VOZAFI-801379 format. One record per residue: residue number from 1; residue in three letters; x, y, z of N, C-alpha, C in turn. Coordinates in pm, 1 decimal, always signed. Each point is the difference from the previous one (the first is absolute). Layout:
BEGIN
SITE   k   r      npx      npy      npz     capx     capy     capz      cpx      cpy      cpz
SITE NUM ala        X        Y        Z        X        Y        Z        X        Y        Z
...
//
This chain:
BEGIN
SITE   k   r      npx      npy      npz     capx     capy     capz      cpx      cpy      cpz
SITE   1 met  +2933.3  +2477.8  -2277.4    +49.2   -133.7    -23.1   -110.0   -104.1    -19.1
SITE   2 pro   -122.4    +23.8    +42.6   -102.1   -103.0    -17.5    -26.3    -35.0   -145.3
SITE   3 asn    +38.8    +86.4    -95.3    -25.4    -28.3   -141.2   +102.7    -94.0    -60.9
SITE   4 lys   +110.2    -23.5    +67.2   +102.8    -88.4    -54.9    -46.6   -145.5     +5.2
SITE   5 pro    +27.9    -74.8   -106.0    -35.9   -141.9     +4.9    +86.2    -72.2   +102.8
SITE   6 gly    -60.1    -91.9    +67.9    +72.4    -78.3    +99.6     +0.3    +63.9   +137.8
SITE   7 phe    -64.0   +115.1    +12.9     -6.7    +64.7   +130.6    -98.9    -75.8    +86.4
SITE   8 phe    +43.5    -40.0   +116.8    -84.1    -80.1    +89.1    -34.4    +81.5   +122.8
SITE   9 met   -127.3    +14.3    +23.5    -45.2    +68.9   +120.1    -69.4   -103.0    +88.2
SITE  10 pro    +46.9    -17.0   +123.1    -63.4   -100.0    +85.8   -144.9    +36.8    +28.4
SITE  11 ser    -83.3    -97.9     -8.9   -141.7    +26.2    +23.2    -30.8    -10.5   +148.6
SITE  12 thr    -84.9    +86.2    +44.1    -45.5     -3.9   +138.6   -141.6    -52.1     +0.2
SITE  13 pro    -35.0    -79.5    +99.4   -136.6    -53.4     +3.9   -100.5   +113.7    +16.2
SITE  14 arg   -101.4     -4.0    -81.3   -102.9   +102.5     +5.6   -122.1    -55.3    +70.8
SITE  15 pro    -76.6    +85.9    +67.6   -121.2    -47.0    +67.9   -100.9    -60.1    -97.0
SITE  16 glu     +1.7    +44.7   -126.9    -96.3    -53.7    -96.1    +24.5   -148.9    -26.5
SITE  17 gln   +125.1    -43.8    +14.9    +31.8   -140.4    -24.5    -51.4    -88.7   +112.4
SITE  18 ala    -14.3    +53.1   +119.0    -45.6    -80.0   +113.5   -151.0    -19.5     -2.1
SITE  19 glu    -73.1    +90.6    -63.0   -145.7     -8.1     +0.7    -55.5   -127.1    -64.4
SITE  20 pro    +47.3    -43.2   -118.6    -55.4   -124.1    -56.0    +24.6   -120.7    +90.9
SITE  21 arg   +115.1     -3.8    +64.8    +27.7   -111.1    +90.4    -95.5     +2.9   +119.1
SITE  22 arg    -25.7   +118.2    +53.7    -93.6    +11.7   +112.5   -140.6    -39.0    -44.1
SITE  23 asp    -38.6    +41.9   -119.8   -131.4    -35.9    -51.4    -13.4   -151.1    -15.7
SITE  24 gln   +106.2    -64.1    -48.0     -3.5   -145.8    -14.7    -12.0    -68.2   +135.5
SITE  25 arg    +71.1    +51.7    +98.6     -8.2    -59.1   +134.0   -139.2    +16.2    +59.7
SITE  26 leu    -60.8   +116.5    -19.7   -135.6    +20.9    +51.6   -100.4    -89.2    -71.3
SITE  27 leu    +19.2    -19.8   -129.1    -88.8    -89.4    -74.4    +16.1   -144.0    +47.8
SITE  28 phe   +125.1    -42.5    +22.9    +23.9   -134.1    +53.4    -63.2    -15.2   +137.6
SITE  29 leu    +11.4   +102.3    +83.4    -57.5     -3.6   +134.6   -151.7    -12.2     -6.1
SITE  30 ala    -62.5    +71.8    -91.3   -145.0     -9.6    -15.7    -40.9   -140.8    -44.1
SITE  31 gly    +74.1    -57.4    -92.8    -30.0   -136.1    -43.9    +20.4   -102.4   +110.3
SITE  32 leu   +108.1    +17.1    +76.3    +28.4    -91.9   +109.9   -111.7     +1.2   +103.5
SITE  33 phe    -44.1   +117.7    +37.1   -105.6     +7.6   +100.4   -135.8    -36.5    -57.4
SITE  34 gly    -15.1    +13.8   -131.0   -120.8    -51.9    -62.9     -7.4   -151.0    +13.7
SITE  35 val   +113.7    -65.4     -9.7     +5.6   -145.4    +17.4    -17.2    -36.5   +148.0
SITE  36 leu    +67.2    +73.9    +88.7     -6.9    -31.4   +142.8   -139.1    +20.4    +57.6
SITE  37 leu    -78.0    +88.9    -57.8   -134.0    +27.4    +52.0   -108.3    -59.3    -89.0
SITE  38 asn    +32.3   -107.0    -71.1    -95.3    -65.3    -87.1    -40.9   -135.2    +57.6
SITE  39 phe    -95.8    -65.2    -64.6    -63.9   -117.8    +56.1    +92.0   -113.8    +47.7
SITE  40 pro    +92.3    -50.1    -79.0    +71.3   -119.4    +48.3    +69.8    +20.3   +133.9
SITE  41 leu    +65.4   +112.0    +19.3    +67.9    +21.6   +128.1    -97.7    +37.8   +110.5
SITE  42 leu   -106.5    +70.3    -34.4    -99.3    +31.4   +102.8    -67.5   -127.4    +50.9
SITE  43 ala    -17.4    -98.3    -87.0    -62.6   -125.1    +40.3    +87.9    -76.8    +98.3
SITE  44 val   +131.8    +16.3     -9.5    +91.0    -66.8    +92.7    -23.1    +49.4   +142.2
SITE  45 phe    -27.1   +129.1    +15.5    -16.9    +58.7   +132.1   -145.2     +3.9    +46.4
SITE  46 asp    -91.8    -46.3    -81.4   -142.4     +2.8    +34.6    -39.3   -128.8    +73.3
SITE  47 his    +27.6     -1.5   +129.2    -42.1   -112.3    +83.9    -38.5    +54.5   +136.5
SITE  48 asp    -38.9    -86.7    +90.7    -52.8    +44.2   +129.0   +107.3    +39.7   +100.5
SITE  49 gly   +125.0     -4.5    -38.3   +107.3    +35.1    +92.7     -2.7   +146.8    +39.2
SITE  50 arg    +45.6    +24.0   +121.1     +6.5   +137.1    +50.9   +135.6    +22.0    +64.6
SITE  51 leu    +47.2   +122.7    -10.7   +125.1    +39.4    +63.0    -31.1   +123.5    +84.2
SITE  52 ala    +14.6    -14.3   +130.5    -35.4   +106.3    +94.8   -145.8    +41.0    -15.4
SITE  53 gly    -86.0    -95.4    -32.4   -142.3    +26.7    -11.9    -43.0    +58.8   -133.3
SITE  54 val    +93.3    +19.7    -91.6    -31.6    +58.1   -130.8    +13.1   -109.5   -105.2
SITE  55 pro    -97.4    -12.1    -89.6    +10.1   -102.2   -104.4   +128.6    +16.8    -83.3
SITE  56 val    +59.2   -112.4    -36.8   +126.5     -1.1    -72.9    -14.3    +71.5   -135.1
SITE  57 leu   -112.5    -16.4    -66.7    -21.6    +65.5   -129.1     +6.2   +151.8    +14.7
SITE  58 tyr    -60.9    +53.4   +103.1     +2.1   +145.4    +21.9   +142.4    +48.2    +25.3
SITE  59 leu    +74.6    -75.2    +78.9   +139.2    +37.5    +25.9    +83.5     -3.2   -127.2
SITE  60 tyr    -20.1   -101.7    -80.8    +74.9    -10.4   -125.8    -27.8   +119.8    -90.1
SITE  61 val   -127.1    +33.8    -17.2    -35.9   +112.1    -86.7    +54.5   +131.0    +57.5
SITE  62 leu    -12.6    +19.8   +130.2    +48.0   +122.7    +63.2   +151.9    +13.3    -12.7
SITE  63 leu    +73.2   -106.1    +30.5   +146.1     +5.9     -7.9    +49.0    +14.6   -143.8
SITE  64 thr    -67.3    -64.1    -93.1    +36.7    +14.3   -141.0    -25.6   +142.9    -47.1
SITE  65 trp   -110.2    +57.8    +42.0    -32.3   +137.2    -38.1   +101.7    +98.2    +60.0
SITE  66 ile    +37.4    -19.2   +126.5    +99.9    +85.5    +63.7   +133.6    -11.1    -73.5
SITE  67 leu    +37.3   -120.9    -37.8   +124.4    -19.9    -74.7     -6.2    +69.9   -135.6
SITE  68 leu   -114.5     -6.7    -67.2    -17.6    +68.0   -127.9    +19.6   +150.5    +15.4
SITE  69 val    -61.2    +58.8   +100.0    +10.6   +144.5    +21.4   +143.9    +38.0    +33.8
SITE  70 ala    +65.9    -77.8    +85.5   +137.0    +31.1    +40.1    +96.8    -11.5   -118.0
SITE  71 leu    -11.1   -105.8    -79.1    +89.1    -16.2   -115.4    -25.1   +106.6   -106.3
SITE  72 thr   -125.0    +35.9    -20.5    -30.4   +104.9    -96.4    +57.1   +133.6    +45.6
SITE  73 ala    -15.6    +31.0   +126.5    +55.8   +124.8    +54.0   +151.6     +0.0    -12.9
SITE  74 trp    +64.2   -111.8    +27.6   +145.5     -8.5    -10.5    +46.5    +19.5   -144.3
SITE  75 leu    -70.8    -61.0    -96.0    +38.4    +14.6   -139.8    -21.6   +142.4    -51.4
SITE  76 val   -104.9    +64.2    +44.0    -30.1   +134.2    -46.9    +96.6   +101.4    +60.5
SITE  77 arg    +39.3    -18.7   +125.4    +86.7    +95.2    +67.4   +148.4    -25.4    -26.3
SITE  78 glu    +34.2   -114.0    -58.7   +139.9    -35.1    -24.8    +66.5   +102.8    -91.6
SITE  79 lys   +118.4    +41.4    +37.6    +74.6    +97.4    -81.6    +51.0    -69.7   -125.5
SITE  80 ala     -3.1    +69.0   -110.6    +40.6    -57.6   -127.8   +149.5    -12.7    -10.6
//
């Protein structure tokens, strides 16, 4: 019956279709963290303030890096 005109077969989502979307999300994530770890925002946190004895700039970079690793791991492990 597949040769008859007008035959409709419901499409099922394929894993290949999810890959471009995941690639776009990873590219967006890389760009976002490129902005977050660049000069204008780093200058905001570059002052003499300390939190629990640790400079605020170091905490910002460390927490941003941890967030980058966690979000990347989540996007890569996400089921399609």
